[in-house]
C-alpha positions as CSV (number, residue, x, y, z in Angstrom):
1,M,4.5,-27.2,13.9
2,I,6.5,-29.8,15.9
3,Y,9.3,-29.0,18.3
4,S,12.4,-30.9,17.1
5,D,14.8,-30.2,20.0
6,N,15.8,-33.6,21.5
7,D,17.1,-32.1,24.7
8,T,15.5,-33.1,28.0
9,I,15.1,-30.1,30.2
10,A,14.5,-29.6,34.0
11,A,13.8,-26.7,36.3
12,I,12.2,-25.9,39.6
13,A,8.5,-25.1,38.9
14,T,7.5,-23.7,42.3
15,A,8.6,-20.5,44.0
16,M,12.2,-20.4,45.3
17,S,11.2,-20.0,49.0
18,D,10.8,-22.2,52.0
19,A,7.5,-24.1,51.6
20,G,5.9,-27.5,52.3
21,I,6.4,-28.8,48.8
22,G,8.6,-28.0,45.9
23,I,8.3,-29.4,42.4
24,I,11.0,-30.1,39.9
25,R,9.6,-30.5,36.4
26,V,11.4,-32.5,33.7
27,S,10.4,-32.7,30.0
28,G,11.7,-34.4,26.9
29,P,12.3,-37.8,25.3
30,Q,14.6,-39.0,28.1
31,A,12.6,-37.6,31.0
32,V,11.4,-40.9,32.5
33,Q,14.8,-42.6,32.1
34,I,16.8,-39.7,33.6
35,V,14.6,-39.4,36.7
36,D,14.5,-43.1,37.1
37,N,18.3,-43.1,37.3
38,C,17.9,-40.9,40.4
39,Y,14.9,-42.5,41.9
40,L,14.5,-45.5,44.2
41,N,11.2,-47.0,45.3
42,V,10.6,-48.3,48.8
43,G,12.2,-51.6,47.8
44,K,15.3,-49.6,46.7
45,K,14.8,-50.3,43.0
46,H,14.7,-48.1,39.9
47,D,11.2,-48.9,38.5
48,L,9.7,-45.7,37.0
49,L,9.9,-47.1,33.5
50,F,7.6,-49.9,34.4
51,H,4.7,-47.8,35.8
52,A,1.7,-46.8,33.8
53,P,1.5,-43.2,32.6
54,N,-0.5,-40.6,34.6
55,T,0.3,-42.2,37.9
56,I,2.2,-41.0,40.9
57,Q,4.8,-43.1,42.8
58,Y,6.3,-42.8,46.3
59,G,10.0,-43.2,46.8
60,Y,13.4,-41.4,47.2
61,I,15.7,-39.2,45.1
62,C,19.3,-40.4,45.5
63,N,22.7,-39.2,44.3
64,Q,25.1,-41.2,42.2
65,K,26.2,-43.2,45.2
66,E,22.5,-44.0,45.9
67,E,22.5,-42.0,49.1
68,I,19.0,-40.7,49.8
69,L,18.6,-37.0,49.4
70,D,14.8,-36.6,50.0
71,E,11.5,-38.5,50.3
72,V,9.5,-37.7,47.2
73,M,6.3,-38.3,45.1
74,V,7.0,-38.7,41.4
75,S,4.3,-38.0,38.7
76,V,4.8,-39.6,35.3
77,M,3.0,-38.3,32.2
78,K,3.6,-39.8,28.7
79,A,3.5,-37.9,25.4
80,P,1.3,-36.5,24.0
81,H,-0.8,-36.4,27.2
82,S,1.2,-33.8,29.1
83,Y,1.7,-30.0,29.4
84,T,4.4,-30.0,26.7
85,R,3.1,-33.0,24.7
86,E,6.4,-34.6,25.6
87,D,7.2,-37.2,28.3
88,V,7.0,-35.2,31.6
89,V,8.1,-36.2,35.1
90,E,7.4,-34.0,38.1
91,V,9.3,-34.7,41.3
92,N,7.4,-33.5,44.4
93,C,10.0,-33.0,47.2
94,H,10.2,-30.9,50.3
95,G,10.1,-27.2,49.6
96,G,13.2,-25.9,51.2
97,M,15.5,-23.9,48.8
98,M,18.6,-26.0,49.6
99,I,16.8,-29.4,49.1
100,M,15.1,-28.3,45.9
101,N,18.4,-27.1,44.4
102,D,20.1,-30.4,45.5
103,V,17.4,-32.5,43.8
104,L,17.5,-30.4,40.7
105,Q,21.3,-30.7,40.5
106,V,21.1,-34.5,40.8
107,I,18.6,-34.6,37.9
108,L,20.7,-32.3,35.8
109,N,23.8,-34.4,36.4
110,A,21.9,-37.5,35.2
111,G,21.5,-36.0,31.7
112,C,19.2,-33.0,31.6
113,R,20.0,-29.4,30.9
114,L,18.5,-26.5,32.8
115,A,15.4,-25.1,31.1
116,Q,15.4,-21.6,29.8
117,P,12.7,-19.2,31.1
118,G,9.3,-20.2,29.7
119,E,10.7,-23.2,27.9
120,F,8.1,-25.6,29.0
121,T,5.3,-23.4,27.8
122,K,7.3,-22.7,24.6
123,R,7.4,-26.4,23.9
124,A,3.7,-26.6,24.5
125,F,3.2,-23.9,21.9
126,L,5.7,-25.3,19.4
127,N,4.2,-28.8,19.8
128,G,0.7,-27.5,19.0
129,R,-1.0,-28.0,22.4
130,I,-1.7,-24.3,22.8
131,D,-1.6,-21.3,20.5
132,L,0.5,-18.2,21.3
133,A,-2.4,-16.2,22.8
134,K,-3.1,-19.0,25.2
135,A,0.6,-19.4,26.0
136,E,0.8,-15.7,26.9
137,A,-2.3,-16.1,29.1
138,V,-0.4,-18.6,31.2
139,M,2.1,-15.9,32.3
140,D,-0.7,-13.4,32.7
141,I,-2.4,-15.8,35.2
142,I,0.8,-16.2,37.2
143,S,1.4,-12.4,37.3
144,A,-2.2,-11.3,37.9
145,T,-2.5,-8.8,40.7
146,N,-6.3,-8.3,40.8
147,E,-9.5,-10.3,40.2
148,F,-10.1,-8.7,36.8
149,A,-6.6,-9.6,35.5
150,L,-7.0,-13.1,36.7
151,H,-10.5,-13.7,35.2
152,N,-9.5,-12.0,31.9
153,S,-6.4,-14.2,31.6
154,Q,-8.4,-17.3,32.4
155,K,-10.8,-16.5,29.6
156,Q,-7.9,-16.0,27.2
157,L,-6.4,-19.3,28.3
158,R,-9.8,-20.9,27.5
159,G,-9.5,-19.6,24.0
160,N,-11.9,-16.6,23.9
161,I,-9.4,-14.4,22.0
162,S,-8.2,-17.2,19.8
163,R,-11.8,-18.1,18.8
164,E,-12.5,-14.5,17.8
165,V,-9.2,-14.3,15.8
166,I,-9.7,-17.6,14.1
167,A,-13.2,-16.7,13.1
168,M,-12.1,-13.4,11.5
169,R,-9.2,-15.2,9.7
170,K,-11.6,-17.8,8.3
171,E,-13.8,-15.1,6.8
172,I,-10.8,-13.2,5.4
173,L,-9.3,-16.4,4.0
174,Y,-12.6,-17.3,2.2
175,E,-12.6,-13.9,0.4
176,M,-8.9,-14.3,-0.5
177,A,-9.5,-17.7,-2.0
178,F,-12.6,-16.5,-3.9
179,I,-10.6,-13.6,-5.5
180,E,-7.7,-15.9,-6.4
181,S,-10.1,-18.4,-8.0
182,A,-11.9,-15.7,-9.9
183,L,-8.7,-14.2,-11.2
184,D,-7.4,-17.6,-12.3
185,D,-10.6,-18.9,-13.8
186,P,-12.8,-15.9,-14.8
187,E,-15.1,-18.2,-17.0
188,N,-16.4,-20.0,-13.9
189,Y,-16.3,-17.3,-11.3
190,D,-18.4,-14.1,-11.8
191,L,-17.1,-11.0,-10.0
192,T,-20.1,-8.9,-11.0
193,G,-21.3,-7.1,-7.8
194,Y,-18.6,-8.8,-5.8
195,P,-16.9,-5.5,-4.5
196,E,-20.1,-4.5,-2.7
197,K,-20.6,-8.0,-1.2
198,L,-17.0,-7.8,0.0
199,R,-17.6,-4.4,1.5
200,N,-20.5,-5.8,3.6
201,K,-18.4,-8.7,4.8
202,L,-15.5,-6.5,5.7
203,K,-17.8,-4.1,7.5
204,S,-19.0,-6.9,9.8
205,V,-15.4,-8.3,10.4
206,S,-13.9,-4.9,10.9
207,E,-16.5,-4.0,13.5
208,K,-15.6,-7.1,15.5
209,C,-11.9,-6.1,15.2
210,R,-12.6,-2.5,16.2
211,N,-14.6,-3.6,19.2
212,L,-11.7,-5.7,20.4
213,I,-9.3,-2.8,19.9
214,D,-11.6,-0.5,21.8
215,T,-11.4,-2.7,24.9
216,S,-7.6,-2.3,25.1
217,E,-7.3,1.0,27.0
218,E,-9.8,0.0,29.7
219,G,-8.3,-3.6,29.7
220,K,-4.8,-2.2,30.3
221,I,-6.0,0.0,33.1
222,R,-8.0,-2.8,34.8
223,K,-5.1,-5.2,34.5
224,E,-2.0,-3.0,35.2
225,G,-3.5,-0.1,37.2
226,I,-3.1,3.6,36.8
227,S,0.1,5.5,37.3
228,T,-1.0,8.3,39.5
229,V,1.0,11.3,40.7
230,I,0.0,13.8,43.4
231,V,1.3,17.3,42.6
232,G,0.9,20.7,44.1
233,K,2.7,23.4,46.1
234,P,4.3,22.5,49.4
235,N,2.0,22.0,52.4
236,S,-1.1,21.7,50.2
237,G,-2.1,18.3,51.6
238,K,-0.5,15.9,49.2
239,S,1.1,13.6,51.9
240,S,-2.2,13.6,53.9
241,L,-4.0,12.4,50.8
242,L,-1.5,9.6,50.3
243,N,-1.9,8.5,53.9
244,I,-5.8,8.5,53.6
245,L,-5.7,6.5,50.4
246,T,-3.3,3.9,51.8
247,G,-4.9,3.8,55.2
248,E,-1.6,4.3,57.1
249,E,0.9,7.0,58.0
250,R,3.0,6.4,55.0
251,A,4.2,10.0,54.5
252,I,5.4,12.6,57.1
253,V,2.8,15.3,57.6
254,T,3.7,18.6,59.4
255,E,2.9,22.3,59.1
256,I,6.4,22.8,57.8
257,A,6.4,23.3,54.0
258,G,8.7,21.0,52.0
259,T,8.9,17.9,54.3
260,T,8.5,15.6,51.2
261,R,11.7,15.9,49.3
262,D,11.8,12.5,47.5
263,V,9.0,10.5,45.8
264,I,7.0,8.0,47.9
265,E,5.3,5.3,45.9
266,E,2.3,3.1,47.1
267,T,-0.3,0.9,45.5
268,V,-3.9,1.7,46.3
269,R,-7.1,-0.2,45.3
270,I,-10.3,1.7,44.5
271,D,-13.0,-0.8,43.8
272,D,-11.8,-2.6,40.6
273,I,-9.0,-0.2,39.9
274,V,-5.4,-0.3,41.2
275,L,-3.7,3.1,41.5
276,H,0.1,3.2,41.6
277,V,0.3,6.4,43.6
278,T,3.3,8.7,43.8
279,D,3.5,11.5,46.4
280,T,6.0,14.1,45.2
281,A,7.9,17.1,46.5
282,G,5.9,20.4,46.6
283,I,6.6,22.4,43.4
284,R,8.1,25.8,44.2
285,Q,11.2,27.9,43.6
286,T,13.8,26.9,46.2
287,Q,17.5,27.3,46.9
288,D,17.7,24.1,48.9
289,T,19.7,21.7,46.7
290,I,18.0,18.5,48.0
291,E,14.5,20.0,47.6
292,K,15.4,21.2,44.1
293,I,16.1,17.5,43.1
294,G,12.8,16.5,44.6
295,V,11.0,19.2,42.6
296,E,12.6,18.0,39.4
297,K,11.6,14.4,40.1
298,A,8.0,15.6,40.7
299,K,7.9,17.2,37.3
300,K,9.4,14.1,35.6
301,Y,6.9,11.8,37.3
302,A,4.0,14.1,36.4
303,E,5.1,14.0,32.7
304,D,4.9,10.2,32.6
305,A,1.7,9.7,34.7
306,D,-1.7,8.4,33.5
307,L,-3.5,10.5,36.1
308,I,-2.6,13.7,38.0
309,L,-4.2,14.6,41.3
310,Y,-3.6,18.4,41.6
311,M,-3.8,19.5,45.2
312,I,-4.5,23.2,45.8
313,D,-4.5,24.9,49.2
314,S,-7.6,27.0,49.1
315,T,-6.4,29.2,51.9
316,R,-3.5,30.5,49.8
317,E,-3.9,32.8,46.8
318,I,-3.1,31.7,43.3
319,D,0.5,32.6,42.4
320,A,3.1,32.0,39.6
321,E,3.8,28.5,40.9
322,D,0.2,27.5,40.2
323,N,0.6,28.9,36.7
324,E,3.7,26.7,36.2
325,I,1.9,23.6,37.5
326,I,-1.1,24.1,35.2
327,R,1.2,24.5,32.2
328,M,3.1,21.4,33.2
329,I,0.0,19.2,33.5
330,S,-2.0,20.6,30.6
331,G,-3.6,17.9,28.5
332,K,-3.2,15.2,31.1
333,K,-6.0,13.3,32.7
334,L,-6.5,15.4,35.8
335,I,-8.5,15.7,39.0
336,I,-8.3,19.0,40.8
337,L,-8.7,19.0,44.6
338,L,-9.5,22.3,46.3
339,N,-8.2,21.3,49.7
340,K,-8.7,22.7,53.3
341,C,-12.4,23.6,52.6
342,D,-13.0,23.0,56.3
343,L,-11.2,26.3,57.0
344,E,-14.1,28.4,55.8
345,N,-13.0,31.7,57.4
346,E,-9.6,31.4,55.6
347,I,-10.7,30.5,52.1
348,R,-9.0,32.7,49.5
349,V,-9.4,30.5,46.4
350,N,-12.7,29.3,44.9
351,E,-13.8,27.5,41.8
352,Q,-14.0,30.7,39.7
353,D,-10.3,31.4,40.5
354,I,-9.4,28.0,39.2
355,I,-11.3,28.3,35.9
356,R,-9.7,31.7,35.3
357,L,-6.3,30.1,36.0
358,I,-6.9,27.3,33.6
359,N,-8.2,29.6,30.9
360,Q,-5.3,31.9,31.3
361,E,-2.8,29.1,30.7
362,C,-4.8,27.0,28.2
363,G,-6.4,29.6,25.9
364,G,-9.7,30.5,27.4
365,I,-11.7,27.5,26.2
366,Y,-12.9,25.9,29.4
367,E,-16.3,26.2,31.1
368,L,-17.3,25.5,34.7
369,Q,-20.2,23.1,35.2
370,P,-21.3,22.7,38.9
371,E,-22.7,19.3,40.0
372,N,-23.2,20.5,43.5
373,S,-21.6,22.9,46.0
374,C,-18.5,20.6,46.4
375,F,-18.2,19.0,43.0
376,Y,-17.6,20.6,39.6
377,H,-16.5,19.8,36.1
378,I,-14.2,22.0,34.0
379,T,-14.9,21.1,30.4
380,N,-14.1,21.8,26.8
381,K,-14.8,19.8,23.7
382,D,-12.0,17.4,24.4
383,Q,-11.5,17.2,28.1
384,R,-13.5,16.9,31.3
385,I,-11.7,17.8,34.5
386,P,-13.4,16.9,37.8
387,M,-12.8,19.5,40.6
388,I,-13.6,18.6,44.2
389,K,-13.7,20.6,47.4
390,T,-11.8,18.5,49.9
391,S,-10.6,18.4,53.5
392,M,-7.9,16.0,54.4
393,L,-8.6,16.7,58.1
394,D,-12.1,15.2,58.0
395,Q,-11.7,13.2,54.7
396,K,-14.3,15.2,53.0
397,G,-14.4,14.7,49.2
398,I,-12.5,11.3,49.2
399,D,-15.6,9.4,48.0
400,L,-16.1,11.9,45.2
401,L,-12.4,11.5,44.3
402,K,-12.8,7.7,44.0
403,K,-15.9,8.1,41.9
404,S,-14.2,10.5,39.6
405,V,-11.3,8.1,39.0
406,S,-13.7,5.4,37.9
407,E,-15.6,7.7,35.6
408,L,-12.4,9.0,34.0
409,F,-11.0,5.6,33.2
410,L,-13.8,3.0,33.0
411,H,-16.8,2.8,30.7
412,G,-18.8,1.1,33.4
413,E,-18.4,-0.1,37.0
414,I,-19.5,-3.7,36.3
415,V,-17.6,-5.9,33.9
416,P,-19.7,-8.7,32.3
417,K,-18.2,-12.0,33.2
418,E,-18.0,-13.2,29.6
419,E,-16.7,-9.9,28.1
420,M,-13.2,-10.2,26.7
421,Y,-10.7,-7.4,27.1
422,I,-7.5,-6.9,25.1
423,T,-4.7,-6.4,27.7
424,N,-1.7,-7.5,25.6
425,V,0.0,-4.6,23.7
426,R,1.2,-7.1,21.0
427,H,-2.4,-8.3,20.4
428,K,-3.6,-4.7,20.2
429,N,-1.0,-3.7,17.6
430,A,-1.7,-6.7,15.5
431,L,-5.5,-6.0,15.6
432,Q,-4.8,-2.4,14.7
433,R,-2.8,-3.5,11.6
434,A,-5.5,-5.9,10.6
435,Y,-8.2,-3.2,11.0
436,E,-6.1,-0.7,8.9
437,S,-5.7,-3.3,6.2
438,M,-9.5,-3.9,6.0
439,M,-10.0,-0.1,5.8
440,L,-7.5,0.0,2.8
441,V,-9.6,-2.7,1.1
442,M,-12.7,-0.7,1.5
443,K,-11.0,2.4,0.2
444,S,-9.9,0.4,-2.9
445,I,-13.5,-0.6,-3.4
446,D,-14.6,3.0,-3.2
447,D,-11.8,4.0,-5.7
448,G,-12.9,1.3,-8.1
449,M,-9.6,-0.6,-8.0
450,S,-9.4,-4.1,-9.4
451,E,-9.8,-7.2,-7.3
452,D,-6.1,-8.1,-7.2
453,F,-5.5,-4.9,-5.1
454,F,-8.1,-6.2,-2.6
455,A,-6.1,-9.5,-2.2
456,I,-2.9,-7.7,-1.2
457,D,-4.5,-5.9,1.8
458,L,-6.6,-9.0,2.7
459,M,-3.4,-11.0,2.9
460,N,-1.8,-8.4,5.2
461,C,-4.9,-8.5,7.4
462,Y,-4.8,-12.3,7.5
463,Q,-1.2,-12.3,8.5
464,A,-1.6,-9.7,11.2
465,L,-4.4,-11.6,12.8
466,G,-2.3,-14.8,12.6
467,E,0.5,-13.2,14.6
468,I,-1.9,-13.1,17.7
469,I,-2.2,-16.9,17.7
470,G,1.3,-17.6,16.6
471,E,0.8,-18.1,12.8
472,D,3.1,-16.1,10.5
473,I,5.4,-15.2,13.4
474,G,9.2,-15.1,13.4
475,E,11.4,-17.3,15.7
476,D,13.0,-14.1,17.2
477,L,9.6,-12.9,18.4
478,V,8.7,-16.3,19.8
479,D,12.0,-16.3,21.8
480,E,11.4,-12.8,23.0
481,I,7.9,-13.6,24.3
482,F,8.9,-16.7,26.2
483,S,12.0,-15.1,27.6
484,K,9.7,-13.0,29.8
485,F,8.3,-16.1,31.4
486,C,9.4,-17.3,34.8
487,M,11.8,-20.2,35.2
488,G,10.1,-23.6,35.4
489,K,6.9,-22.5,33.4
């Protein structure tokens, strides 16, 4: 697929902030000519057109009156040996916001148009330099917030996902071609025993597809982090927990109940996991208008969270508000923290009280499994809830909390360097459709359907896989994907 737009585009490719260097990128058939019209070498001549490609020149960017705006270094790259496979010029100027804008405006006035977000990478894709999965990896590298996200995106850019997808498509295409040939020329192609051979092939391919899909949940968690909400009654220790996790006095902590009235959001790193932690108002019945709003916000945040940290003040007896909280967070990924365990003489709630509370609200199906005197699991056939005795005063139980988070969300603590994780929702959905199509083929084999039925679902599988790398994909989706890129990339 060759990009046919004859426009030459330009944009600032570095961050819009004061820096030592700023880069203005220009791409298109007139890139060298347009920049040359704004460029003077040390001898005050326009000479970019006469320099060899893949070289860098020293000189000045000037306005139409040939008044010098800035001292620059200019890189010239000729098609197809450039990022976009078009002629590309990059002007390295000083990195102040005003001077970068001035240099860009001069280049635009000379005959360019301003690039759309992601248009340079879009041209690289449309001109065949990279496939769509690799193009998306470019933006993932830029936006990576942790080491896992960066390394996984780099592997995607090197083609790890693309190679897997292309290999699966190749095997599916072979079977499609064989079926088509056999249906068109039955005298020379024998389909005796073919359905079973196809089943064996699809079993192998579908397992590869399923393995990729199965990495998506963990991949998303490792890449984007876990939306975590601390809930509980007022004065149970929620704000103290936030302060401990962040390592700073982020929330006000007093003995007065209800000091947290709005949500407080912070990002916390636990080993290889990022927690987006929200401390919320204590959940209770109140006549205070502002506190009521805070309680409603707490309930809404809890509803949308990936993980709930339920703080229970073990010096206060279970009441109707605890019943309401358990009902509210039922079915969520949950860690229960029995707080204030340092106040041994005042303890009024123990692990047996909590299991009774949960069974009362969830149908009497949970069992208590002690790990030690401070760490328990509340389990049924579908869920495993860690319960930890904690003290925010002496930070008891915090290490167990961190360990429990890892066990709830990650299959293992160490990620092999070459293992590939699916972190893109679009990729996951396409893989899921491809897998479902393969399952339909296998069902057709079991039902004794004719081979032409196999071909329909094989084609759907082939197309779904093709969407990942940019084959069989509509222009609207391409535009939507690249619109999310930053300007200048």
